[in-house]
C-alpha positions as a Markdown table, in Angstrom:
| # | Residue | x | y | z |
|---|---|---|---|---|
| 1 | Unk | 0.0 | 0.0 | 0.0 |
| 2 | Unk | 2.8 | 2.4 | 0.9 |
| 3 | Unk | 4.6 | 1.8 | -2.4 |
| 4 | Unk | 1.4 | 2.1 | -4.4 |
| 5 | Unk | 0.4 | 5.4 | -2.7 |
| 6 | Unk | 4.0 | 6.8 | -3.0 |
| 7 | Unk | 4.0 | 6.0 | -6.7 |
| 8 | Unk | 0.7 | 7.8 | -7.1 |
| 9 | Unk | 2.0 | 10.9 | -5.2 |
| 10 | Unk | -0.6 | 10.3 | -2.5 |
| 11 | Unk | 1.9 | 9.4 | 0.2 |
| 12 | Unk | 5.2 | 11.3 | 0.8 |
| 13 | Unk | 7.7 | 9.3 | 2.9 |
| 14 | Unk | 9.2 | 12.6 | 4.0 |
| 15 | Unk | 5.9 | 13.9 | 5.4 |
| 16 | Unk | 4.9 | 13.6 | 9.0 |
| 17 | Unk | 2.5 | 10.8 | 9.8 |
| 18 | Unk | -0.1 | 13.3 | 11.1 |
| 19 | Unk | -0.5 | 14.7 | 7.6 |
| 20 | Unk | -2.6 | 11.6 | 6.8 |
| 21 | Unk | -5.0 | 11.7 | 9.8 |
| 22 | Unk | -8.1 | 13.9 | 9.7 |
| 23 | Unk | -8.6 | 14.4 | 13.5 |
| 24 | Unk | -6.4 | 15.3 | 16.4 |
| 25 | Unk | -5.3 | 12.7 | 18.9 |
| 26 | Unk | -7.9 | 12.3 | 21.7 |
| 27 | Unk | -6.4 | 13.2 | 25.1 |
| 28 | Unk | -9.7 | 13.8 | 26.8 |
| 29 | Unk | -9.6 | 10.8 | 29.1 |
| 30 | Unk | -5.8 | 10.9 | 29.8 |
| 31 | Unk | -5.2 | 10.3 | 33.5 |
| 32 | Unk | -4.3 | 13.5 | 35.3 |
| 33 | Unk | -1.8 | 14.3 | 38.0 |
| 34 | Unk | -3.2 | 16.0 | 41.1 |
| 35 | Unk | -1.1 | 19.0 | 42.1 |
| 36 | Unk | -2.0 | 20.9 | 45.4 |
| 37 | Unk | -0.8 | 24.5 | 45.4 |
| 38 | Unk | -1.8 | 26.1 | 48.7 |
| 39 | Unk | -5.6 | 25.9 | 48.9 |
| 40 | Unk | -6.0 | 25.1 | 45.2 |
| 41 | Unk | -6.1 | 21.6 | 43.7 |
| 42 | Unk | -5.2 | 21.5 | 40.1 |
| 43 | Unk | -5.5 | 18.5 | 37.7 |
| 44 | Unk | -2.8 | 18.6 | 35.0 |
| 45 | Unk | -2.8 | 16.3 | 32.0 |
| 46 | Unk | 0.8 | 16.0 | 30.8 |
| 47 | Unk | 0.3 | 15.9 | 27.1 |
| 48 | Unk | 3.6 | 15.3 | 25.3 |
| 49 | Unk | 5.1 | 17.8 | 23.0 |
| 50 | Unk | 6.1 | 15.2 | 20.5 |
| 51 | Unk | 3.5 | 12.6 | 19.4 |
| 52 | Unk | 3.2 | 9.9 | 16.7 |
| 53 | Unk | 1.8 | 12.6 | 14.4 |
| 54 | Unk | 5.2 | 14.3 | 14.4 |
| 55 | Unk | 7.1 | 11.2 | 13.1 |
| 56 | Unk | 8.1 | 11.1 | 9.4 |
| 57 | Unk | 6.7 | 8.2 | 7.4 |
| 58 | Unk | 10.2 | 7.3 | 6.3 |
| 59 | Unk | 11.3 | 6.7 | 9.9 |
| 60 | Unk | 8.3 | 4.4 | 10.4 |
| 61 | Unk | 9.2 | 2.4 | 7.3 |
| 62 | Unk | 12.8 | 2.2 | 8.6 |
| 63 | Unk | 11.7 | 1.2 | 12.1 |
| 64 | Unk | 13.6 | 4.2 | 13.5 |
| 65 | Unk | 10.5 | 6.1 | 14.6 |
| 66 | Unk | 11.3 | 6.3 | 18.3 |
| 67 | Unk | 7.6 | 5.3 | 18.9 |
| 68 | Unk | 7.2 | 2.8 | 21.8 |
| 69 | Unk | 7.4 | -0.5 | 19.8 |
| 70 | Unk | 5.0 | -2.4 | 22.0 |
| 71 | Unk | 1.4 | -2.2 | 21.2 |
| 72 | Unk | -0.6 | -1.3 | 24.4 |
| 73 | Unk | -2.4 | -4.7 | 24.6 |
| 74 | Unk | -1.2 | -6.1 | 28.0 |
| 75 | Unk | -4.5 | -5.6 | 29.8 |
| 76 | Unk | -6.3 | -7.7 | 27.1 |
| 77 | Unk | -3.8 | -10.6 | 27.1 |
| 78 | Unk | -4.3 | -13.7 | 29.2 |
| 79 | Unk | -1.7 | -13.6 | 32.0 |
| 80 | Unk | -1.9 | -14.0 | 35.7 |
| 81 | Unk | -0.9 | -10.3 | 36.2 |
| 82 | Unk | -3.5 | -9.0 | 33.7 |
| 83 | Unk | -6.3 | -11.0 | 35.3 |
| 84 | Unk | -5.5 | -9.6 | 38.7 |
| 85 | Unk | -5.2 | -6.0 | 37.5 |
| 86 | Unk | -8.6 | -6.3 | 35.8 |
| 87 | Unk | -10.5 | -7.5 | 38.8 |
| 88 | Unk | -8.7 | -4.9 | 41.0 |
| 89 | Unk | -10.0 | -2.1 | 38.8 |
| 90 | Unk | -13.4 | -3.6 | 39.3 |
| 91 | Unk | -12.9 | -3.2 | 43.0 |
| 92 | Unk | -12.6 | -6.9 | 43.6 |
| 93 | Unk | -9.9 | -8.4 | 45.7 |
| 94 | Unk | -8.2 | -11.0 | 43.4 |
| 95 | Unk | -7.0 | -13.0 | 46.4 |
| 96 | Unk | -10.6 | -13.9 | 47.2 |
| 97 | Unk | -11.1 | -15.5 | 43.8 |
| 98 | Unk | -10.1 | -18.9 | 42.3 |
| 99 | Unk | -8.3 | -19.0 | 39.0 |
| 100 | Unk | -11.3 | -19.9 | 37.0 |
| 101 | Unk | -13.3 | -17.0 | 38.5 |
| 102 | Unk | -10.4 | -14.6 | 37.8 |
| 103 | Unk | -10.5 | -15.7 | 34.1 |
| 104 | Unk | -14.2 | -15.6 | 33.8 |
| 105 | Unk | -14.6 | -12.1 | 35.3 |
| 106 | Unk | -11.8 | -10.7 | 33.1 |
| 107 | Unk | -13.1 | -12.3 | 30.0 |
| 108 | Unk | -16.6 | -10.9 | 30.6 |
| 109 | Unk | -15.2 | -7.5 | 31.2 |
| 110 | Unk | -13.3 | -7.3 | 27.9 |
| 111 | Unk | -14.9 | -9.9 | 25.6 |
| 112 | Unk | -18.0 | -11.6 | 24.6 |
| 113 | Unk | -18.3 | -15.2 | 23.5 |
| 114 | Unk | -20.5 | -14.2 | 20.5 |
| 115 | Unk | -21.0 | -11.3 | 18.2 |
| 116 | Unk | -23.3 | -8.6 | 19.6 |
| 117 | Unk | -24.2 | -5.6 | 17.4 |
| 118 | Unk | -23.1 | -2.3 | 18.8 |
| 119 | Unk | -21.5 | -4.0 | 21.8 |
| 120 | Unk | -19.0 | -6.6 | 20.7 |
| 121 | Unk | -18.2 | -6.5 | 17.0 |
| 122 | Unk | -14.5 | -7.2 | 16.7 |
| 123 | Unk | -13.7 | -10.9 | 16.3 |
| 124 | Unk | -10.4 | -11.7 | 17.9 |
| 125 | Unk | -10.6 | -15.5 | 17.7 |
| 126 | Unk | -13.4 | -18.0 | 17.4 |
| 127 | Unk | -15.9 | -17.4 | 20.3 |
| 128 | Unk | -13.9 | -14.3 | 21.4 |
| 129 | Unk | -15.2 | -10.9 | 20.4 |
| 130 | Unk | -13.6 | -7.7 | 21.8 |
| 131 | Unk | -16.2 | -5.2 | 23.2 |
| 132 | Unk | -16.5 | -2.0 | 21.2 |
| 133 | Unk | -15.7 | 0.3 | 24.1 |
| 134 | Unk | -12.3 | -1.4 | 24.6 |
| 135 | Unk | -11.7 | -1.5 | 20.8 |
| 136 | Unk | -12.0 | 2.3 | 20.7 |
| 137 | Unk | -9.8 | 2.6 | 23.8 |
| 138 | Unk | -7.1 | 0.4 | 22.1 |
| 139 | Unk | -7.0 | 2.8 | 19.1 |
| 140 | Unk | -6.6 | 5.7 | 21.4 |
| 141 | Unk | -3.8 | 4.0 | 23.4 |
| 142 | Unk | -1.9 | 3.3 | 20.1 |
| 143 | Unk | -2.2 | 7.0 | 19.0 |
| 144 | Unk | -1.0 | 8.2 | 22.4 |
| 145 | Unk | 2.2 | 6.0 | 22.6 |
| 146 | Unk | 5.3 | 7.7 | 23.8 |
| 147 | Unk | 7.8 | 8.9 | 21.2 |
| 148 | Unk | 11.5 | 8.8 | 22.2 |
| 149 | Unk | 14.1 | 11.3 | 21.1 |
| 150 | Unk | 16.4 | 8.4 | 20.3 |
| 151 | Unk | 15.8 | 7.2 | 16.7 |
| 152 | Unk | 17.8 | 4.0 | 16.8 |
| 153 | Unk | 16.6 | 0.9 | 14.9 |
| 154 | Unk | 13.9 | -1.1 | 16.8 |
| 155 | Unk | 11.6 | -3.4 | 14.8 |
| 156 | Unk | 8.1 | -2.5 | 15.8 |
| 157 | Unk | 4.6 | -3.9 | 15.0 |
| 158 | Unk | 3.3 | -0.4 | 16.0 |
| 159 | Unk | 5.0 | 1.2 | 13.1 |
| 160 | Unk | 3.2 | -0.9 | 10.6 |
| 161 | Unk | -0.1 | -0.6 | 12.4 |
| 162 | Unk | 0.2 | 3.2 | 12.2 |
| 163 | Unk | 1.2 | 3.1 | 8.5 |
| 164 | Unk | -1.8 | 0.9 | 7.7 |
| 165 | Unk | -4.1 | 3.4 | 9.5 |
| 166 | Unk | -2.6 | 6.3 | 7.6 |
| 167 | Unk | -2.9 | 4.5 | 4.2 |
| 168 | Unk | -6.5 | 3.6 | 4.9 |
| 169 | Unk | -7.2 | 7.2 | 5.6 |
| 170 | Unk | -5.8 | 8.2 | 2.2 |
| 171 | Unk | -7.6 | 5.4 | 0.3 |
| 172 | Unk | -10.8 | 5.8 | 2.3 |
| 173 | Unk | -11.3 | 2.1 | 2.3 |
| 174 | Unk | -10.1 | -1.0 | 4.4 |
| 175 | Unk | -6.7 | -2.3 | 3.5 |
| 176 | Unk | -7.9 | -5.9 | 2.9 |
| 177 | Unk | -10.4 | -4.8 | 0.4 |
| 178 | Unk | -7.9 | -2.5 | -1.4 |
| 179 | Unk | -5.2 | -5.2 | -1.5 |
| 180 | Unk | -7.5 | -7.9 | -2.8 |
| 181 | Unk | -8.9 | -5.6 | -5.6 |
| 182 | Unk | -5.7 | -4.0 | -6.6 |
| 183 | Unk | -3.1 | -6.7 | -6.2 |
| 184 | Unk | -4.2 | -10.2 | -5.1 |
| 185 | Unk | -7.0 | -11.0 | -7.6 |
| 186 | Unk | -5.4 | -9.3 | -10.6 |
| 187 | Unk | -2.1 | -11.2 | -9.9 |
| 188 | Unk | -4.0 | -14.5 | -9.6 |
| 189 | Unk | -3.3 | -14.8 | -5.9 |
| 190 | Unk | -6.5 | -16.7 | -5.1 |
| 191 | Unk | -5.1 | -18.1 | -1.8 |
| 192 | Unk | -4.1 | -14.8 | -0.2 |
| 193 | Unk | -6.3 | -12.9 | 2.2 |
| 194 | Unk | -6.9 | -11.7 | 5.7 |
| 195 | Unk | -9.4 | -13.4 | 8.0 |
| 196 | Unk | -9.4 | -16.6 | 5.9 |
| 197 | Unk | -12.1 | -18.2 | 8.0 |
| 198 | Unk | -14.5 | -16.1 | 6.0 |
| 199 | Unk | -13.4 | -17.7 | 2.6 |
| 200 | Unk | -11.9 | -21.1 | 3.2 |
| 201 | Unk | -12.7 | -24.3 | 5.0 |
| 202 | Unk | -10.5 | -24.6 | 8.0 |
| 203 | Unk | -9.1 | -27.9 | 6.8 |
| 204 | Unk | -7.1 | -25.8 | 4.3 |
| 205 | Unk | -5.8 | -23.4 | 7.0 |
| 206 | Unk | -2.9 | -24.3 | 9.2 |
| 207 | Unk | -3.6 | -24.0 | 13.0 |
| 208 | Unk | -1.3 | -22.1 | 15.4 |
| 209 | Unk | -1.6 | -21.9 | 19.2 |
| 210 | Unk | -4.5 | -22.4 | 21.5 |
| 211 | Unk | -6.8 | -19.5 | 22.3 |
| 212 | Unk | -5.8 | -18.7 | 25.9 |
| 213 | Unk | -9.3 | -17.9 | 26.9 |
| 214 | Unk | -11.1 | -20.9 | 25.4 |
| 215 | Unk | -8.3 | -23.5 | 25.1 |
| 216 | Unk | -9.4 | -24.2 | 21.5 |
| 217 | Unk | -6.7 | -24.2 | 18.8 |
| 218 | Unk | -6.7 | -21.0 | 16.7 |
| 219 | Unk | -7.4 | -21.8 | 13.0 |
| 220 | Unk | -8.4 | -19.2 | 10.4 |
| 221 | Unk | -7.7 | -16.3 | 12.7 |
| 222 | Unk | -4.4 | -14.4 | 13.0 |
| 223 | Unk | -2.1 | -15.8 | 15.7 |
| 224 | Unk | -0.5 | -12.4 | 16.6 |
| 225 | Unk | -2.4 | -10.9 | 19.6 |
| 226 | Unk | -2.0 | -7.2 | 18.4 |
| 227 | Unk | -3.4 | -8.0 | 15.0 |
| 228 | Unk | -6.1 | -10.2 | 16.5 |
| 229 | Unk | -7.4 | -7.4 | 18.8 |
| 230 | Unk | -7.5 | -5.1 | 15.8 |
| 231 | Unk | -9.9 | -7.6 | 14.0 |
| 232 | Unk | -7.4 | -9.7 | 12.2 |
| 233 | Unk | -6.7 | -7.1 | 9.5 |
| 234 | Unk | -3.6 | -5.2 | 10.6 |
| 235 | Unk | -0.4 | -3.6 | 9.2 |
| 236 | Unk | 1.8 | -5.8 | 11.3 |
| 237 | Unk | 0.2 | -9.3 | 10.8 |
| 238 | Unk | -2.8 | -11.2 | 9.7 |
| 239 | Unk | -2.1 | -12.1 | 6.0 |
| 240 | Unk | -2.6 | -15.7 | 5.1 |
| 241 | Unk | -1.1 | -17.1 | 1.9 |
| 242 | Unk | 0.7 | -19.9 | 0.1 |
| 243 | Unk | 4.3 | -20.1 | -1.2 |
| 244 | Unk | 3.2 | -20.0 | -4.8 |
| 245 | Unk | 1.0 | -16.9 | -4.3 |
| 246 | Unk | 3.8 | -15.1 | -2.5 |
| 247 | Unk | 6.2 | -16.2 | -5.2 |
| 248 | Unk | 4.1 | -14.2 | -7.7 |
| 249 | Unk | 4.0 | -11.1 | -5.5 |
| 250 | Unk | 7.8 | -11.1 | -5.0 |
| 251 | Unk | 8.3 | -11.8 | -8.7 |
| 252 | Unk | 6.3 | -8.7 | -9.4 |
| 253 | Unk | 8.7 | -6.8 | -7.2 |
| 254 | Unk | 11.7 | -8.5 | -8.9 |
| 255 | Unk | 10.2 | -7.1 | -12.2 |
| 256 | Unk | 10.1 | -3.6 | -10.6 |
| 257 | Unk | 6.3 | -3.5 | -10.3 |
| 258 | Unk | 5.3 | -5.4 | -13.5 |
| 259 | Unk | 3.8 | -8.9 | -13.9 |
| 260 | Unk | 2.0 | -10.6 | -16.8 |
| 261 | Unk | 2.2 | -7.5 | -18.9 |
| 262 | Unk | 0.5 | -5.4 | -16.3 |
| 263 | Unk | 2.0 | -2.7 | -14.2 |
| 264 | Unk | 1.1 | -2.7 | -10.5 |
| 265 | Unk | 3.7 | -0.4 | -9.0 |
| 266 | Unk | 5.8 | 2.5 | -10.2 |
| 267 | Unk | 9.3 | 1.1 | -11.0 |
| 268 | Unk | 11.2 | 4.0 | -9.5 |
| 269 | Unk | 9.2 | 3.6 | -6.3 |
| 270 | Unk | 10.0 | -0.1 | -6.1 |
| 271 | Unk | 13.7 | 0.7 | -6.5 |
| 272 | Unk | 13.5 | 3.4 | -3.8 |
| 273 | Unk | 11.8 | 1.1 | -1.3 |
| 274 | Unk | 14.1 | -1.8 | -1.9 |
| 275 | Unk | 17.4 | 0.0 | -1.5 |
| 276 | Unk | 19.4 | 0.1 | 1.7 |
| 277 | Unk | 18.8 | 3.3 | 3.5 |
| 278 | Unk | 21.6 | 5.5 | 5.0 |
| 279 | Unk | 22.5 | 4.7 | 8.6 |
| 280 | Unk | 20.5 | 1.5 | 8.7 |
| 281 | Unk | 20.8 | -2.1 | 7.5 |
| 282 | Unk | 17.2 | -2.0 | 6.2 |
| 283 | Unk | 15.3 | -0.8 | 3.1 |
| 284 | Unk | 12.0 | 1.0 | 3.4 |
| 285 | Unk | 9.7 | -1.6 | 5.0 |
| 286 | Unk | 12.0 | -4.5 | 3.9 |
| 287 | Unk | 14.8 | -6.3 | 5.6 |
| 288 | Unk | 18.0 | -6.8 | 3.6 |
| 289 | Unk | 21.0 | -9.0 | 3.5 |
| 290 | Unk | 23.3 | -9.9 | 5.2 |
| 291 | Unk | 20.7 | -11.6 | 7.4 |
| 292 | Unk | 20.8 | -14.7 | 9.6 |
| 293 | Unk | 17.7 | -15.9 | 7.8 |
| 294 | Unk | 19.1 | -15.5 | 4.2 |
| 295 | Unk | 21.7 | -17.4 | 2.2 |
| 296 | Unk | 25.3 | -16.4 | 2.6 |
| 297 | Unk | 25.5 | -16.4 | -1.2 |
| 298 | Unk | 22.7 | -13.9 | -1.7 |
| 299 | Unk | 23.7 | -10.7 | -3.3 |
| 300 | Unk | 23.9 | -7.6 | -1.0 |
| 301 | Unk | 21.0 | -6.1 | -2.9 |
| 302 | Unk | 18.7 | -8.9 | -1.7 |
| 303 | Unk | 15.6 | -7.7 | 0.2 |
| 304 | Unk | 12.6 | -9.4 | 1.8 |
| 305 | Unk | 11.0 | -10.1 | 5.1 |
| 306 | Unk | 10.7 | -12.7 | 7.9 |
| 307 | Unk | 7.8 | -13.6 | 10.1 |
| 308 | Unk | 7.3 | -14.7 | 13.7 |
| 309 | Unk | 5.9 | -18.0 | 12.7 |
| 310 | Unk | 9.2 | -19.0 | 11.0 |
| 311 | Unk | 8.5 | -17.6 | 7.5 |
| 312 | Unk | 10.7 | -15.7 | 5.1 |
| 313 | Unk | 10.7 | -14.4 | 1.6 |
| 314 | Unk | 13.7 | -13.0 | -0.3 |
| 315 | Unk | 14.2 | -11.3 | -3.7 |
| 316 | Unk | 17.7 | -11.3 | -5.1 |
| 317 | Unk | 17.7 | -8.7 | -8.0 |
| 318 | Unk | 21.3 | -9.5 | -9.1 |
| 319 | Unk | 20.8 | -13.3 | -9.4 |
| 320 | Unk | 17.1 | -13.1 | -10.5 |
| 321 | Unk | 16.0 | -15.3 | -7.6 |
| 322 | Unk | 12.8 | -15.4 | -5.5 |
| 323 | Unk | 12.7 | -17.6 | -2.4 |
| 324 | Unk | 9.6 | -18.1 | -0.3 |
| 325 | Unk | 9.7 | -20.4 | 2.7 |
| 326 | Unk | 6.6 | -20.8 | 4.9 |
| 327 | Unk | 6.6 | -22.7 | 8.2 |
| 328 | Unk | 4.5 | -22.9 | 11.3 |
| 329 | Unk | 6.8 | -23.1 | 14.2 |
| 330 | Unk | 4.2 | -21.9 | 16.7 |
| 331 | Unk | 2.1 | -25.0 | 16.4 |
| 332 | Unk | 1.2 | -26.1 | 19.0 |
| 333 | Unk | 3.2 | -23.7 | 21.1 |
| 334 | Unk | 5.2 | -20.5 | 20.3 |
| 335 | Unk | 8.0 | -21.6 | 22.6 |
| 336 | Unk | 9.3 | -23.9 | 19.9 |
| 337 | Unk | 12.5 | -22.2 | 18.7 |
| 338 | Unk | 14.2 | -25.1 | 16.8 |
| 339 | Unk | 13.8 | -23.4 | 13.4 |
| 340 | Unk | 15.9 | -20.6 | 14.8 |
| 341 | Unk | 18.2 | -22.7 | 16.9 |
| 342 | Unk | 19.2 | -24.8 | 13.9 |
| 343 | Unk | 19.2 | -21.9 | 11.4 |
| 344 | Unk | 16.7 | -23.8 | 9.2 |
| 345 | Unk | 15.8 | -20.8 | 7.0 |
| 346 | Unk | 19.4 | -19.8 | 6.3 |
| 347 | Unk | 20.3 | -23.4 | 5.4 |
| 348 | Unk | 17.3 | -23.9 | 3.1 |
| 349 | Unk | 18.1 | -20.6 | 1.3 |
| 350 | Unk | 21.7 | -21.5 | 0.9 |
| 351 | Unk | 20.8 | -25.0 | -0.5 |
| 352 | Unk | 18.8 | -23.3 | -3.3 |
| 353 | Unk | 21.8 | -21.1 | -4.2 |
| 354 | Unk | 24.1 | -24.2 | -4.1 |
| 355 | Unk | 21.7 | -26.1 | -6.4 |
| 356 | Unk | 21.9 | -23.2 | -8.9 |
| 357 | Unk | 25.7 | -23.2 | -8.7 |
| 358 | Unk | 25.8 | -19.8 | -6.9 |
| 359 | Unk | 28.3 | -19.8 | -4.0 |
| 360 | Unk | 30.5 | -17.3 | -2.3 |
| 361 | Unk | 33.4 | -18.7 | -4.4 |
| 362 | Unk | 31.6 | -18.1 | -7.7 |
| 363 | Unk | 30.7 | -14.6 | -6.6 |
| 364 | Unk | 34.4 | -13.8 | -5.9 |
| 365 | Unk | 35.4 | -14.9 | -9.4 |
């Protein structure tokens, strides 16, 4: 979306993020500090001078925005601490409750086990719907995240969530609808979508972890909790696909925006987004080699991305190679780190280069 909008002169990477939002950040319910000055009591809301609106889009794409990288979702996530904090805010002593009661009260505060119009309309996972008032609060929490003066690299889901929100404001439509109409269907990517439970039988969709609230395996909904709480359609996660579909998408990028005789992206914009940026090891939105997830023999112009579930996709412009590797390491538990421990992705990518006769030795010659 960012490349498309940049090519159409609708998004300027040098512009501040706030350029693409129509309303100011809502600080109305920001908690206030109480200051007593003599006989007067004053409530002061400490609104920061620098906000997410002041951050350049380019810094967001580079993951050097300084925005707090952690989405403010802790209260909605199932942990012992979050359960206790919830019931404490409801003026209930958590020490008087059993574990099942803690869980039930917290779930009922934030969620519904079914869709309820005007009350609980955001599907998180099957039988788990976030209540509307908390959905609105979550958006406010994201917009009010702290912005540090330090602009060092820190990969952040929040950056991509904010970029998606800005892009949707420009397009005046939801990102899943835009991507499907503009890219996926014209490219023949019939197996690529968000919220696949709406389109495919779950027997075709790989499961991930268990829903912590219901204990049922998540299948057809995004695994990532930030994206799930945003309804499964998010800038940081939620896209389901197949290796062949993604191969088409990255081949289109390898062709500098063209595929099957049709142009999808401005070629200069693709070049701009896929080049290493000054002062960082990344391109705009893309990771680049050298990487512990890419082949040693990949050219230094190779760009792509990796995923939490063990995925990776790489495009090597010099060698005209596209590699897509999809895995599911989080099934049945995200604690499984063997794919990282044994450098599976790097070894698979290198095996492909070896099979094509491209090694470090041939590159030196």
